C-alpha positions in Angstrom: -5.3 -8.0 1.7 -6.9 -5.0 3.3 -4.0 -4.6 5.7 -1.6 -5.0 2.8 -2.9 -1.9 1.2 -1.2 0.3 3.8 2.4 -0.6 2.9 1.5 -0.5 -0.8 0.2 3.1 -0.4 3.3 4.1 1.5 5.5 2.6 -1.2 3.6 4.3 -4.0 3.7 7.7 -2.2 7.4 7.3 -1.4 8.1 6.6 -5.1 6.3 9.9 -6.0 3.7 12.1 -4.4 0.3 11.3 -5.8 -3.4 12.0 -5.8 -5.9 9.5 -4.5 -7.3 8.6 -7.9 -3.8 8.0 -9.2 -3.0 5.8 -6.2 -6.1 3.7 -6.8 -4.9 3.0 -10.3 -1.4 2.2 -9.3 -2.6 -0.2 -6.5 -3.5 -2.6 -9.3 0.2 -3.5 -9.6 -0.2 -5.2 -6.2 -3.3 -7.2 -7.1 -5.9 -4.7 -6.0 -8.6 -4.8 -8.7 -10.0 -1.9 -10.6 -13.3 -2.6 -8.8 -11.8 -1.8 -5.4 -13.8 0.4 -3.0 -12.5 4.0 -3.2 -13.7 4.4 0.4 -11.2 1.8 1.6 -8.4 3.6 -0.2 -9.3 6.9 1.3 -9.8 5.4 4.8 -6.3 4.0 4.6 -4.9 7.4 3.4 -6.7 9.2 6.3 -5.3 6.6 8.8 -1.8 7.0 7.5 -2.2 10.8 7.7 -3.5 10.6 11.2 -0.5 8.5 12.2 1.8 11.1 10.7 3.1 8.7 8.0 1.9 10.9 5.1 0.7 14.4 4.7 -1.6 16.0 2.1 -2.1 19.4 0.7 -4.9 20.7 -1.5 -3.8 21.3 -5.1 -5.9 24.0 -6.6 -3.9 24.4 -9.8 -5.5 23.4 -13.0 -9.0 23.9 -14.3 -10.7 21.1 -12.4 -11.7 20.8 -8.8 -9.1 20.9 -6.0 -7.4 17.5 -5.2 -5.3 16.3 -2.3 -1.7 15.6 -3.1 -0.2 13.0 -0.7 3.4 12.9 0.3 5.4 10.7 2.7 6.9 12.1 5.9 10.1 11.1 7.6 8.0 9.0 10.0 6.3 7.4 7.1 9.7 6.4 5.6 10.6 4.7 8.8 7.2 3.0 8.9 7.7 1.8 5.3 11.1 0.4 6.2 9.5 -1.6 9.1 6.8 -2.9 6.7 9.6 -4.0 4.3 11.3 -5.9 7.0 8.1 -7.6 8.2 7.1 -8.5 4.7 10.5 -9.9 3.9 10.4 -12.1 7.0 6.9 -13.2 6.2 7.8 -13.9 2.5 10.6 -16.2 3.7 8.1 -18.0 6.0 5.6 -18.4 3.3 8.2 -19.7 0.9 9.2 -22.4 3.5 5.5 -23.3 4.0 4.8 -23.6 0.2 7.9 -25.8 -0.3 6.7 -28.2 2.4 3.1 -28.0 1.2 4.2 -29.0 -2.3 6.0 -32.1 -0.9 3.0 -33.1 1.2 0.6 -32.3 -1.6 2.1 -35.1 -3.6 1.3 -37.5 -0.8 -2.2 -36.2 -0.4 -3.2 -37.0 -3.9 
């Protein structure tokens, strides 16, 4: 699941630019719990930024402390498309596996 966080973050940022804290909350839609390690989220964000898939800017508006706003880049959009293709292919393989497992499971009991 750790590696799955990367395409999830890309998708969330592609849907709309967001702050790290907001992304942590929205990751719950993909099965990442509310007890997730914030450090892991920020490490993934830094990695994506170092790869050129996302970029961030400090947002100093508002009364609170400055926050980083993350946005997807054109390279990140291409990377997200690739992830979508890989996950689609893997989903099909998993579906085939589960169908065959269900058949075998009846024999295993």
